[in-house]
N, C-alpha and C positions, 0 to 999 in steps of 0.2 A: 503494499500499499504506498503510495507517494503521498507525504505530507506537504501541504502548501500554506505558506504564510504570506499575507498581504502586507506589502509596505507601500503606503501612500506618500508620495513625495508632496509635501505641504510647505510652502514658503510664505513670504509676506508680499507676494507680487499682488498688486491692485490690477486685477485682470481688466477691470473696465478702462483703466486709465491707459493701458497699453494696447488696448483694442485686440486682445486675444479671442480669436473665433474659434479655436479648437477646444477639444474635450481633454480632460486629465484622465489618465487610465492608471489602474493599479498595476504594479509590476509583481507578478507571482514567482516567488523564488521557491526553490526546494528547501524544506526544512528538514535539517539533518540532526534534529533533536533526537536523541536515542540511538544514532547510527555509530558505527565503528568499523574497523577493518577486520578482515578474516584472511588468513594465508599462510605463508611459509615463515612468518617471523618467529624468532626465538621465543617472544613472550606469548605467541598465539598458537593457532593450529587451525585445522580445516573444519572443526566442528563448532556448532552454534553455541557452546558453553564457554569458549575461550577468546571471544571477540574482544579487541582493544578499543575502548570508547573514544570517540573524538572529543577534542577539547574546544569549545567555543571561545573565540578570541575577543568578543565584544564588538568587532567591526564588521561582522557578517561572514568572516572566514572561520575556518577550523583547522586545526592541526592535529597530528599524531605522530609519534615517533616510535621506532622499533629497531631491534637488532637484527640484521640480515643473517641468513643462514647459508645462502648460495646454494640451496639443494635443488632449485627448480632448474629446468632446461627448455629452451626454444631455440630451434634452428641451430642446434649444436652449441650454443652458448649457455653457460650456467648464470644463474641469477635468482632473483626472488619474485614471487607472485602474491597478488592480493586482489581483493574486492572491497569496495565501500558499500557496507550492508547494514540493514537495521539489526542491531544486536539481539541475538536469539532466534533470528529468522532461519529455521531449519529448511525451509522450502527454497531459498535462495530467490524468491520472487522479487525481493527489494534491491537486489545486488546491482551496483554500478561497475561496469567492467568492459563496456563495448566502445569501440572507436568511432562508431557512427550510430545514427538513430537505428533502432532494431528493425524498422521497416526496410533498412537498406542492408541488413546482413547481421551476422553474429560474431564477426571478427573482434577479438579483445585488443586492447591498446599494448604497444611496446614501447616502453620508456627507455630510450638511449640516446647518446650524443648525436647520433645520425637522424633518429626518428624525432627527437625533441624530448627534453625533460619536463616540458609543460604542455598538457594537452586536455582536450575535451573529452570527457568520459560520460557515456550514456548508460542508462539503465536497460537491462534485458538478459535473457537467457543466453548462455554460451557454454561450450566445452572447455573453454580456457578463463583464465582471469588476467587481469592487468599484469604485465611482466616487466621487471626492472632489470635490463641487461647488464651483467658484468659484476653485480654485487657479490662480495666475498663474505664468508663467515667472519663476524665480528664488525662489520661495517654498520655505522649509524645511519638509518634512513628517516627522513622527516618528509612528511606529506602535508602540503599547505593546499586546502580545498576551498574553493570559492563557489557557492551554488549559484546557478542561473535559473531560468524558468524551466528549461527542458534538459539540462546537462549540468555536470560538475567541471570545473576547471581544476586540474589536479596538477601541482607543481611538485616534482621530486627532487630532493636534494640528498646526496650521499656524502657522508664524512667518513674518510677512511679509518678503519678501525685497526685492530690488531693484524688483520689480514694484510694491510699494506704498509706496515711499519716494520723496522728491524732489518735483518739482512735480506739480500736479494735472492730469490729462488734460483735454481739452476734448471731450466727447461729443457725437456726432450721432445717438445712439439716438432713434428717433421721427421722424427726417427721412426724406424720400423722394427718390428720383430722379424728378423730374416732367418727363414728356414724353409724346408721343403714341405710337401703336402702333409707329413705326419704332424705338423703344427699349425696347419691351416695356410701354408705358404704355396709356393709353386716349385716345379722341378728345376728351375734355374737359381733358386734362392734369391730371386729379385725382389724389389720393393713392390708391395701390393697395397691398395687402398684398404684392404680388408685387415691388414696387420699394422695400420698406422697407429701411432701413439698419440691420443690427443685428450683434451679435457681432464687434466689430472686433478686430484683432490689435494688441497693445500692445508698443511698444518699451521695455523696462525701464529703458534707460539715459536715453532723451530724454523719455519719457511721450508720445511721439507715438502716434496711433491710426490705423489703417488699416482702412477699410471697402472691401469689394468688392461689385460688382454685375455680373452677366453677362447678356448679351442677344445675339440674333441681329439684325444690322443690317438694317433695313427700307428703308434709302436710304443713298447715299453720304455724305450730309451731314446731320447731325441737330443739333437745338437741344433743349436740357434745362435744368433748374434743379434745384439741390439745396435743398430747402425742407421746411418744415413743411406740415401739412394746411391747405389754404386759402391757402397761400403767405404766411402771416402773417410769416415770417422766410424769407429766402432767400440763397443764395449763387451769384452769376452772374458774367458778363462774362469768363469764360475761354475761350480757343479753343485747341484740341489738333488738331494735324495728324498723323494716324496714320502711322507709318513714317518720320517725319522727326526724331522726338526720343524720349527716354525719360525726359525730365525732367518733373516736375510743373509745372502752370501755376496760378497763383494766382487766386482768385475774390474778388469783392467783396460783402460783406455788403449785402443790401437795395439793390444797384446797378441798373444799367439793362439792356442787352440780355442775353438768356439766354447760357449757355454753349453752345459750338458745337464739334462734332466733324466733322472733314473727312477724306477720304481712305479711307474704309471700302469694303469690297467687299459688295454686297448679298447677304443670306443667309448671311453668315459669322458665326461667334461672336466676341464681343469682351468684354473686361472693364475695367470702370471702376474704379480704385482711387482712394478719396477719403481724403487725408491731413489730419489735424488736428494742430495744435501746441498745447502748454499755453497759449500766448498767444491761442488763439482763431483762428488763420489757418487757412483751408480752402483746399486746392487738389486738382488731380485730374490723372490721366493716363489714357490708353486704350491697350490693347494687344490685338492679335489673339491668340486662344487657340487651342490645337489643336483642329481641327474633325475629328471622327472619323465616318466612315460605316460602319456595320456591316451585312453581308449574309450570308445562309446560302444556299449553293448545295447543293441535294439531287440526288444522282446515283443512278442505278440503279433508277429506278421504271419498271416493266414495263407495257407495254400500257395506257398511260393518257394518251396524247396528247389535250389539250384539257381534261382534267379539272383541278380545282383543288387545289392543295396549300395546306395551312393549318398555321400554327405558333403556339405560345404558350410563354411561358417567364418566367424569373425577370427578365428584362431590363425588365418592367414590372410586376414583383410578381405575376405570373400574373393580371392582372386584365382582359386583353383578352377572355377568354371563348372560346366555341366555338359551333359550329353544333349542331344537335340530335344528330348523330352521337356526340358525347361529352357530352350532357347539357345543352347550351347552347341558345340561342334566336336567335342572332345570324345574319345574313347573312354569307357568307364575304367579302364586300366591306367590312365593318366589321373585319376581323381582318387578321393578318399572312398574306399570301397571294400566290400567284403561279399562272399557268397553265402546265401541264406541256407541255413541248415534244416534238417527235417523237423527240427523243434521250433522253427519259427523265429530263429535268432540270428543275429549278424553281428560279429564283433569287429569293429573297424578302428584301426590304429591311427591317430592323429599325428603324434610325434613320439620319438624314442630317445631316451637319455637327453633330453634338452637340458641345458645349464640354466638353473634357476636358484634363487636365493630362499633360505628358510625364512618364512614370514611373508613371502610374496602372495598377494591375493590374485587369484586367476578368476576372470569372468568373461566368458564367451557366450555367443548366441549361435545356433547351428540349425540346420533343417536338411531334409533330403526326400529321396523317394526310392522305390525299387521297381524293376521291370525286367523284361526278358532281353538280353543283348542280341544284336545280330552278329554276323561273322566278323565284322570290322570292329566290333566292341561298342558299337552306339546302341543306346536306349532310346528308341523313338517315342515311346509312350509309356506312362507310369501305370502300374497296377496298384499303387498305393503311395501315400506321402508319410514321411517320418516328421511328425509334428506333434505338439502336445496342445490339445483343445484348439486345433486349427492354426497355432502360432509356432514361432521359432521356439526351441526349447533352450533353457540355460544350461551351461556348464560352469559350476562355480565351486571353487574350493580354495583353502589356504595351505600352502605348501608348508608342512612341518616336518617332513623327512624325505629322504630319496626313496624313489620307488615308482610303483604303477598307481595311478589314479584312474578309476573306472566311473564314467557316466552311463548310468542304466536307464534308458528310455523305454518305458513300458506303455506301448500304444494301447493296451486294453485298459489299463488304469488311467491313462492320460497323466503320466507323472514323468518327471526326470530328476534323478539324484545322483550326486557325485561323491564318491568315498575312496579313501585309500585302501587297496586290496593286498598289495605286497611289497 
């Protein structure tokens, strides 16, 4: 609900003496009484119980200050996000976060030196919030907000905190993990955008930087280098035995043998953490990350033994496509699919041993159909749809351990539940 306050501009003008023939109009300004900000601030959060209230300055403007966390990301750049919102509004209906009136779109503001640190912000729903580009943990952010009739003018000021003082960090942006296919590289050990080191996490106290790179191990023992394109500069000579230590091992600049990782399980996901110090030291460690396999078990398919069930969903951005039954042109063999058993079930694997973090919340939507494929693998018409109550079904769970998570879709009961199974 938008609150409006009327401010009547009244003066001592003698209208009759100056011959004014126009009318005086009320100027309706947005009333931000009871409003605050919600977002990634250290003092706040994304729930409606931790909003930071605005302070009225007595001149029609409002201010609020908070400590940046630098935990959000947009366009590959870290920063902080916020919305101006009525405190306690769990629906987000009162949120101001749009860069234009909501009738023109739902793009949220980005505050940066190039986009401007003072912008108009409009009310409306969006998948994003206002984003402040480049803030780091410990920076102090002050918002000055001036209401107008249909928008807020928000000025962002950033005062460098602990994250921008002290020693200068040693950056490896533009360096690569250089190795072969067993570490996600290529046969020539050449630089690849997939192995580029970017967006480090910064320790504001020590100015140490940590870069991370994840991969599925193609061999139990792997060699690699941390270097620039063409190996002009490289950091090597470190050896790390997975499972025996959690300490970083140091590398040698332009040294001899490559770095080596031992003790890995083939096909499992691992993460390399590369640590730099302000003195220019580079070290690394390797750890196995949570490997998650997701499957969907469809039950209650009647009279369809030997036919093929096909799924699509947001787990791959709905990019997999369909057969011609749903307007596509692919063979079912190129899609997420499984053969239907004599018990009327089909178990479809969505992904195997995907690297995820404990505590990650997974939330997908999916749907599909089944039918009889022709010799080319096309399913031209469906014999039934895989939906719950006529709509896409949810796949939702929180990762608490490595293993297999199974979404069971019961077409008879019109239900979909996901649980850890092994």
